[in-house]
C-alpha positions as CSV (number, residue, x, y, z in Angstrom):
1,M,-8.4,-0.5,-25.0
2,R,-10.8,0.2,-22.3
3,V,-8.9,-0.7,-19.1
4,A,-10.3,-0.8,-15.6
5,V,-7.7,-0.4,-12.8
6,L,-9.0,-1.4,-9.3
7,G,-7.4,0.4,-6.4
8,L,-8.9,-1.4,-3.4
9,G,-7.5,-0.4,0.0
10,S,-5.8,2.5,1.7
11,R,-3.8,5.2,0.0
12,G,-0.7,3.0,-0.2
13,D,-2.8,0.5,-2.3
14,V,-4.6,3.1,-4.4
15,Q,-1.8,5.5,-5.3
16,P,0.3,2.9,-7.3
17,C,-2.9,2.1,-9.2
18,A,-3.4,5.8,-10.0
19,A,0.1,6.0,-11.3
20,L,-0.5,3.0,-13.6
21,A,-3.9,4.4,-14.8
22,R,-2.2,7.7,-15.7
23,E,0.6,6.0,-17.6
24,L,-1.8,3.9,-19.6
25,A,-3.9,6.9,-20.4
26,T,-0.9,8.8,-21.9
27,R,-0.6,5.8,-24.3
28,G,-4.1,6.3,-25.6
29,H,-6.0,3.8,-23.6
30,A,-9.4,4.7,-22.1
31,V,-8.8,4.1,-18.4
32,T,-11.2,3.9,-15.5
33,L,-9.6,4.1,-12.0
34,V,-12.0,2.4,-9.6
35,A,-11.2,3.4,-6.0
36,P,-12.8,4.7,-2.7
37,A,-14.4,8.1,-3.2
38,R,-11.9,9.9,-1.0
39,Y,-9.1,9.2,-3.5
40,A,-10.6,11.1,-6.5
41,G,-7.8,13.6,-6.3
42,L,-5.2,11.0,-7.1
43,A,-6.6,10.7,-10.6
44,R,-6.5,14.5,-11.1
45,H,-3.4,15.9,-9.5
46,G,-1.2,13.2,-8.2
47,T,-2.0,14.1,-4.6
48,E,-4.9,13.4,-2.4
49,N,-7.0,16.5,-1.9
50,A,-10.4,17.6,-0.6
51,V,-12.2,16.9,-3.9
52,A,-13.9,13.5,-3.5
53,A,-16.5,11.9,-5.7
54,E,-19.9,10.6,-4.6
55,P,-20.2,6.8,-4.5
56,G,-21.2,5.4,-7.8
57,E,-20.2,8.6,-9.6
58,R,-17.9,8.7,-12.6
59,Q,-15.8,11.8,-13.0
60,V,-13.5,12.8,-15.9
61,A,-10.1,13.5,-14.4
62,S,-9.5,16.6,-16.7
63,A,-5.8,16.8,-15.7
64,V,-5.2,13.4,-17.2
65,P,-7.2,13.0,-20.5
66,G,-8.4,9.4,-20.9
67,V,-8.8,8.7,-17.1
68,V,-12.2,8.4,-15.6
69,F,-12.6,8.0,-11.8
70,A,-15.3,5.6,-10.6
71,A,-16.0,6.2,-6.9
72,L,-16.6,3.3,-4.5
73,G,-18.8,3.9,-1.5
74,V,-16.9,1.3,0.6
75,D,-13.9,2.9,2.2
76,P,-11.4,0.4,3.8
77,R,-9.7,3.3,5.7
78,A,-13.0,4.2,7.4
79,V,-13.4,0.5,8.3
80,V,-10.0,0.1,9.9
81,E,-10.3,3.4,11.8
82,S,-13.6,2.3,13.4
83,E,-13.7,0.8,16.8
84,E,-14.7,-2.6,15.4
85,G,-12.0,-2.3,12.8
86,R,-9.3,-1.6,15.3
87,R,-10.3,-4.7,17.3
88,W,-10.1,-6.7,14.0
89,L,-6.6,-5.4,13.1
90,G,-5.3,-6.2,16.6
91,S,-6.7,-9.8,16.6
92,G,-3.6,-11.5,15.1
93,P,-3.3,-13.3,11.7
94,L,-6.1,-15.8,12.3
95,G,-8.4,-13.3,13.8
96,F,-7.8,-11.0,10.9
97,V,-8.9,-13.6,8.4
98,R,-11.9,-14.6,10.4
99,G,-12.8,-10.9,10.9
100,F,-13.6,-10.6,7.2
101,R,-16.9,-12.4,7.9
102,T,-18.0,-9.9,10.5
103,V,-16.3,-6.7,9.4
104,V,-16.1,-7.0,5.7
105,E,-19.1,-9.1,4.5
106,P,-21.7,-6.6,5.5
107,L,-20.1,-4.1,3.2
108,A,-19.0,-6.6,0.5
109,T,-22.3,-6.8,-1.3
110,T,-22.2,-3.1,-2.0
111,L,-18.5,-3.3,-3.0
112,V,-19.1,-6.1,-5.5
113,K,-22.0,-4.3,-7.1
114,E,-20.0,-1.1,-7.5
115,V,-17.0,-2.9,-8.9
116,D,-19.1,-4.9,-11.3
117,A,-20.8,-1.7,-12.6
118,A,-17.5,0.1,-13.1
119,C,-15.9,-2.8,-15.0
120,A,-18.7,-4.2,-17.0
121,D,-17.6,-2.7,-20.3
122,A,-13.8,-3.1,-19.8
123,D,-11.6,-4.8,-22.4
124,L,-9.0,-5.5,-19.7
125,V,-9.1,-5.5,-15.9
126,L,-6.1,-4.9,-13.7
127,A,-7.0,-6.0,-10.2
128,P,-5.2,-6.8,-6.9
129,A,-5.1,-10.4,-5.8
130,L,-7.2,-9.6,-2.7
131,G,-10.8,-10.3,-3.5
132,A,-10.0,-12.1,-6.7
133,F,-12.1,-9.5,-8.6
134,G,-10.2,-10.3,-11.8
135,R,-11.4,-13.9,-11.8
136,H,-14.9,-13.0,-10.9
137,L,-15.2,-10.4,-13.7
138,H,-13.6,-12.9,-16.1
139,D,-16.2,-15.5,-15.2
140,R,-19.0,-13.0,-15.6
141,Y,-18.0,-11.2,-18.8
142,G,-15.1,-13.2,-20.3
143,T,-12.8,-10.2,-19.7
144,P,-9.1,-10.8,-19.7
145,Y,-7.3,-9.7,-16.5
146,R,-4.0,-9.2,-14.9
147,I,-3.2,-9.6,-11.2
148,L,-1.6,-6.8,-9.3
149,H,0.7,-7.6,-6.4
150,F,2.1,-5.0,-3.9
151,Q,4.3,-7.5,-2.2
152,P,6.1,-10.6,-3.7
153,S,3.3,-13.1,-3.2
154,E,4.3,-15.7,-5.9
155,P,5.5,-19.0,-4.4
156,T,9.3,-19.3,-4.1
157,R,11.9,-21.3,-2.3
158,E,13.8,-18.2,-1.4
159,F,11.6,-16.7,1.3
160,P,8.2,-17.6,2.9
161,N,4.9,-15.9,2.1
162,P,5.3,-12.2,3.3
163,L,2.4,-12.8,5.7
164,I,4.5,-15.3,7.6
165,P,6.4,-13.6,10.5
166,R,9.6,-15.6,9.9
167,A,12.6,-14.8,7.8
168,T,12.8,-18.4,6.5
169,L,11.3,-21.8,6.8
170,G,13.9,-23.5,4.6
171,P,13.5,-23.9,0.9
172,L,10.6,-26.5,1.0
173,G,8.9,-24.7,3.9
174,N,9.2,-21.4,2.2
175,R,7.4,-22.6,-0.9
176,A,4.8,-24.5,1.0
177,S,3.9,-21.5,3.1
178,Y,2.2,-19.8,0.1
179,A,-0.2,-22.7,-0.3
180,V,-0.9,-22.9,3.4
181,I,-1.8,-19.2,3.6
182,E,-4.0,-19.4,0.5
183,R,-5.8,-22.5,1.6
184,L,-6.4,-21.1,5.1
185,G,-7.8,-18.0,3.6
186,W,-10.1,-20.0,1.3
187,V,-11.4,-22.2,4.2
188,V,-12.4,-19.1,6.1
189,L,-13.6,-16.9,3.2
190,G,-14.7,-19.4,0.5
191,R,-18.4,-19.5,1.6
192,M,-18.6,-15.8,1.7
193,V,-17.0,-15.4,-1.7
194,N,-19.4,-18.0,-3.3
195,R,-22.4,-16.4,-1.7
196,L,-21.4,-13.1,-3.3
197,R,-20.7,-14.7,-6.7
198,S,-24.2,-16.2,-6.6
199,S,-26.3,-13.4,-5.1
200,V,-24.6,-10.4,-6.8
201,L,-22.9,-11.7,-10.0
202,G,-25.2,-14.7,-10.8
203,L,-22.2,-17.0,-11.0
204,G,-21.6,-20.6,-9.9
205,P,-19.3,-21.4,-7.0
206,L,-15.6,-21.7,-7.1
207,R,-14.5,-25.2,-6.0
208,G,-11.2,-24.0,-4.6
209,S,-8.9,-21.1,-4.1
210,P,-9.0,-18.6,-6.9
211,F,-5.3,-18.0,-6.4
212,A,-4.4,-21.6,-7.2
213,A,-6.7,-21.5,-10.3
214,D,-5.0,-18.3,-11.5
215,R,-1.7,-19.9,-11.1
216,R,-2.7,-23.0,-13.1
217,A,-4.0,-20.7,-15.8
218,R,-0.8,-18.7,-15.8
219,V,-2.6,-15.4,-15.5
220,P,0.0,-12.7,-15.8
221,V,1.1,-11.1,-12.5
222,W,2.5,-7.6,-12.2
223,C,4.4,-7.1,-9.0
224,G,4.9,-3.4,-8.3
225,V,8.0,-3.8,-6.2
226,S,11.5,-2.9,-7.1
227,P,14.1,-5.7,-7.8
228,L,16.5,-3.5,-5.9
229,V,14.4,-4.0,-2.8
230,V,13.4,-7.7,-3.4
231,P,15.6,-9.4,-5.9
232,R,13.6,-11.5,-8.4
233,P,13.5,-15.1,-7.1
234,A,15.1,-17.5,-9.6
235,D,12.2,-19.9,-9.5
236,W,9.5,-17.5,-10.5
237,P,7.8,-18.4,-13.8
238,G,7.9,-16.1,-16.8
239,H,4.3,-14.8,-16.5
240,V,5.2,-13.1,-13.1
241,H,6.8,-9.7,-13.7
242,L,8.7,-7.7,-11.1
243,T,8.4,-4.3,-12.6
244,G,9.6,-1.8,-10.1
245,Y,7.5,0.6,-8.0
246,W,4.6,2.4,-9.6
247,R,5.1,6.1,-8.8
248,L,3.0,9.2,-9.7
249,P,4.8,12.0,-11.4
250,A,5.8,14.9,-9.2
251,A,3.0,17.2,-8.4
252,G,5.2,20.3,-9.1
253,T,8.6,21.7,-8.5
254,D,9.0,24.0,-5.4
255,S,5.4,25.0,-5.7
256,G,4.8,25.5,-2.0
257,I,3.5,23.6,0.9
258,E,0.3,22.7,-1.0
259,D,2.4,20.0,-2.8
260,F,3.3,18.5,0.5
261,L,0.0,18.4,2.3
262,A,-3.6,17.5,1.7
263,A,-6.2,20.2,2.0
264,G,-6.9,21.2,5.6
265,T,-3.5,20.4,7.1
266,D,-1.6,23.1,9.1
267,S,0.2,25.2,6.5
268,G,2.8,26.2,9.2
269,I,4.7,23.0,8.4
270,E,6.9,24.8,5.9
271,D,8.0,27.3,8.5
272,F,8.7,24.4,10.9
273,L,10.8,22.6,8.4
274,E,12.9,25.7,7.7
275,A,13.3,26.6,11.4
276,G,15.8,24.0,12.3
277,P,17.6,20.7,11.5
278,A,15.7,18.1,9.4
279,P,13.1,16.4,11.7
280,V,12.0,12.8,12.0
281,F,8.7,11.8,10.5
282,V,6.6,9.4,12.7
283,G,3.4,8.0,11.3
284,F,1.7,4.6,11.0
285,G,-0.7,5.3,8.2
286,S,-4.1,3.6,8.7
287,M,-2.8,1.5,11.5
288,V,-4.1,2.6,14.9
289,P,-2.1,1.4,18.0
290,D,-4.2,-0.4,20.6
291,E,-2.4,1.7,23.2
292,G,-2.5,5.0,21.3
293,E,-1.8,7.2,24.3
294,R,1.1,5.0,25.5
295,V,2.7,4.9,22.0
296,A,2.3,8.6,21.6
297,A,4.0,9.3,24.9
298,E,6.9,6.9,24.0
299,V,7.3,8.5,20.6
300,A,7.4,12.0,22.1
301,G,9.8,10.8,24.8
302,A,12.1,9.2,22.2
303,L,12.3,12.3,20.1
304,R,13.3,14.3,23.2
305,R,15.8,11.7,24.3
306,A,17.4,11.6,20.9
307,R,17.3,15.5,20.8
308,M,15.6,15.4,17.4
309,R,12.7,17.4,16.1
310,G,9.6,15.5,14.9
311,V,6.7,15.6,12.4
312,V,4.1,13.3,13.8
313,Q,1.0,12.0,12.1
314,G,-2.0,10.1,13.6
315,L,-0.9,10.0,17.2
316,P,-2.3,12.0,20.1
317,V,0.7,14.1,20.9
318,A,0.9,17.8,21.8
319,G,2.9,20.0,19.4
320,D,5.6,22.4,20.5
321,D,8.6,24.2,19.1
322,D,10.3,20.9,18.2
323,L,7.3,18.8,17.4
324,R,4.7,19.4,14.7
325,V,1.5,17.4,14.4
326,V,0.1,17.0,10.9
327,G,-2.9,15.4,9.2
328,E,-2.7,13.9,5.7
329,V,0.7,14.4,4.0
330,A,2.0,13.6,0.6
331,H,4.8,11.3,1.7
332,E,6.7,11.4,-1.6
333,R,7.2,15.2,-1.1
334,L,7.8,15.3,2.6
335,F,10.0,12.3,3.3
336,P,13.1,13.5,1.4
337,R,13.3,16.4,3.8
338,M,13.4,14.2,6.9
339,A,16.4,12.9,8.9
340,A,14.6,9.6,9.2
341,V,11.2,8.1,8.7
342,V,9.5,6.0,11.4
343,H,6.5,4.0,9.9
344,H,4.5,0.8,10.1
345,G,6.1,-1.0,7.2
346,G,3.2,-0.9,4.8
347,A,4.2,-1.8,1.3
348,G,3.4,1.6,-0.2
349,T,5.0,3.6,2.7
350,T,8.1,1.4,2.6
351,G,8.6,2.0,-1.1
352,T,8.1,5.7,-0.8
353,A,10.4,6.0,2.2
354,L,13.2,4.0,0.6
355,T,12.8,6.1,-2.6
356,A,13.2,9.2,-0.5
357,G,16.7,8.0,0.4
358,V,16.5,8.5,4.1
359,P,16.9,5.9,6.9
360,N,13.8,3.9,7.8
361,V,12.7,2.7,11.2
362,V,10.0,0.1,10.7
363,C,7.6,-0.5,13.6
364,P,5.4,-3.3,12.2
365,F,1.9,-4.2,13.5
366,F,1.0,-7.4,11.5
367,S,0.5,-8.8,8.0
368,D,3.3,-8.2,5.6
369,Q,4.8,-5.4,7.7
370,P,7.5,-7.5,9.5
371,F,8.6,-8.7,6.0
372,W,9.2,-5.1,4.9
373,G,11.0,-4.3,8.1
374,R,13.4,-7.2,7.5
375,R,14.0,-6.1,4.0
376,V,14.9,-2.5,5.2
377,A,17.4,-3.9,7.6
378,A,18.8,-6.4,5.1
379,L,19.4,-3.5,2.6
380,G,21.2,-1.5,5.3
381,A,18.6,1.3,4.9
382,G,17.6,1.1,8.6
383,P,18.0,-0.8,11.8
384,R,16.2,-4.1,12.7
385,P,12.4,-3.7,13.0
386,L,10.9,-2.4,16.3
387,P,7.4,-4.0,16.6
388,V,4.9,-1.4,17.8
389,T,4.0,-3.6,20.8
390,E,7.7,-3.3,21.9
391,L,8.0,0.4,21.1
392,T,9.5,2.3,24.1
393,R,11.3,5.6,24.2
394,D,14.6,4.0,24.9
395,E,14.4,1.5,22.0
396,L,13.2,4.1,19.5
397,A,15.6,6.8,20.7
398,A,18.5,4.3,20.2
399,R,17.5,3.6,16.7
400,L,17.1,7.3,15.9
401,I,20.5,8.2,17.3
402,A,22.0,5.4,15.2
403,A,20.2,6.5,12.0
404,G,23.3,8.2,10.7
405,E,24.9,4.7,10.3
406,Y,22.3,4.0,7.6
407,R,22.2,7.3,5.8
408,E,24.8,6.5,3.1
409,N,23.2,3.2,2.1
410,A,19.7,4.7,2.2
411,A,20.7,7.6,0.0
412,R,22.4,5.3,-2.5
413,L,19.3,3.1,-2.7
414,G,17.1,6.1,-3.0
415,R,19.0,7.5,-6.0
416,L,18.7,4.2,-7.8
417,L,15.0,3.9,-7.1
418,R,14.2,7.4,-8.2
419,V,15.4,6.6,-11.8
420,E,13.6,3.3,-11.9
421,H,10.8,3.1,-14.5
422,G,8.4,0.7,-12.8
423,V,5.2,2.2,-14.1
424,K,6.6,2.3,-17.6
425,N,7.7,-1.3,-17.4
426,A,4.2,-2.4,-16.3
427,A,2.5,-0.4,-19.0
428,D,4.9,-1.9,-21.6
429,L,3.5,-5.3,-20.8
430,I,0.2,-4.2,-22.3
431,D,1.6,-2.6,-25.3
432,R,4.1,-5.4,-26.0
433,P,3.1,-7.1,-29.4
């Protein structure tokens, strides 16, 4: 089949889609990976690199026969790193949803046009729930689609919607929370969605949440999360599949620091890693702290107080003999060499850090990040979450000093996750007779 896989978001969202695209291509499907231009390298080598595509361009990923990369001009990472984007991310749950109208809508027309062009001839579309592109393309072309989840977002009585910052609301409240979040999102975004359906796709309006419509139609859902991390809820219907994480194959075996780092990063990191005990990685992905200078000072102070070396990404800290500042890194290659990983709790970063088998310290900002922080603590793979707004050198140092208590559990879970066949399980759902 001709399969379009939509990777819409930051690297943590795109990389699992790239893994899925590669697996489907090895089975003989003609696959188009649709993602921001900066991630062209994920289709080629399994690591992000300096080779990017021009928006609207299609490139054959020669390292993976059968995969074509279709570049999007709209880059969510650039949006969240802008001044306006940082204000948006720091505005709380309601402000985040409302911000779609001011931050996202000006870019959305271009995005919808590009996705439409890339997917017009597909026999099957695999698309994340965000944006409901699968339903829009189905309404336009009649194309079958599957919904991709990177967090367990199907209603259940066992835990609330991952966007709810509470561990439980009780069985009835837990299940109801999914409808509340979806309806709130539709109230805020419905008009924008319908304007785009009309002006770009020539479609009539949706009368209600596309998520509810997909659920009524029992559109298959593929959740790229491990059941070892989130056990499958007993009340999930059969068309919802918890497959395991979708991981890219290793870029190489001991082939040097190029496998660890994206192009342009200080190659001295290898010497740093070999020069002393395993360091702590600290990085918050595309999240930018409102008080960046304060957070950076607290992180550096915590590492000194814990007497641990550090590899720090994305914070304005000064490097020294015990602290190395890096740019883009391939987490799946670097994390296993760390004593612990301090991160924001994004779904992709959490999965990679748990797979590495080292203790996690989650410092959530918002969205589903508190959910993943709670899961890490429940699994015994790290301490209770430390919200970034509460991050101080004393609190972080205490968690780093105690990291050894979680090392055995983290290592055991990592060993199990590394032999999981999530991407194979997902691809099998297409090939199943």
